[in-house]
N, C-alpha and C positions, 0 to 999 in steps of 0.2 A: 565534504566527507565522500570517498568514494563509495561505488554500489558493493563492493568487494567488504570494505569497513562497517559498512550498514549491515551486511549479512552475518559478519563476525559479531559486530557488537549487540545485535538484536538477539543473539544467543544467548550473551551476557546478561542484557538488560531490556528487554522487547518493551516495556512501556514507555521507556524514555528515546526509542530510537525511531519507532514507526507511530506515534501516537494515533493517527487518524487512523491507519490501517487496525491497530491493535485493539479498536474499540468500533470495528466493522464487523457486521455477521457475515462477510464474504470472505474475510482474510482466513488465509489458510494456515501460511506460517511463512517466515523470512520475507521475502519478496515476493510470494505466490497469493494469488486470490482467483475468487471463481469470475471475475470482471476481467482478468487480463492472464496472459502465460506469465508475463513478468512486469512488477508493479512499474509504471514510468516514474522517470525520476522528479518530473514537476510534483508528482504525487508523495512520493517518499521525501523529498527535500522541501516541503510543507509549502509548495507555490502553488497547490491546486488542492481544495478539500476534495474533489471528487463528488461535488453536488449535482452534476450534470454529465452526463454521457459525453465520452471524448470521441472524437473521429477515428482513434486507432483500436477502437473497441470493438468485439464482434458480436455484442450482446446489449443490452439495455440496463445492467446493473450499475446500480450507483452506491455510495457511500449510504449504509443504513446502520444505525446503533444495533450493538448486540442485545 
């Protein structure tokens, strides 16, 4: 699934497209959160649960449940 498809589908059914992000208190909307300007693909596609700070981050935020 492409990033564009994720953004489009997220608006239709947010809980099923970004399951980790939608449960995080830092998630803003779509592919935006307080940890990243744009959430990396590896998180969007479920390859990383963002339990540790990633090198491309400019802050120390990680997944925290809402």
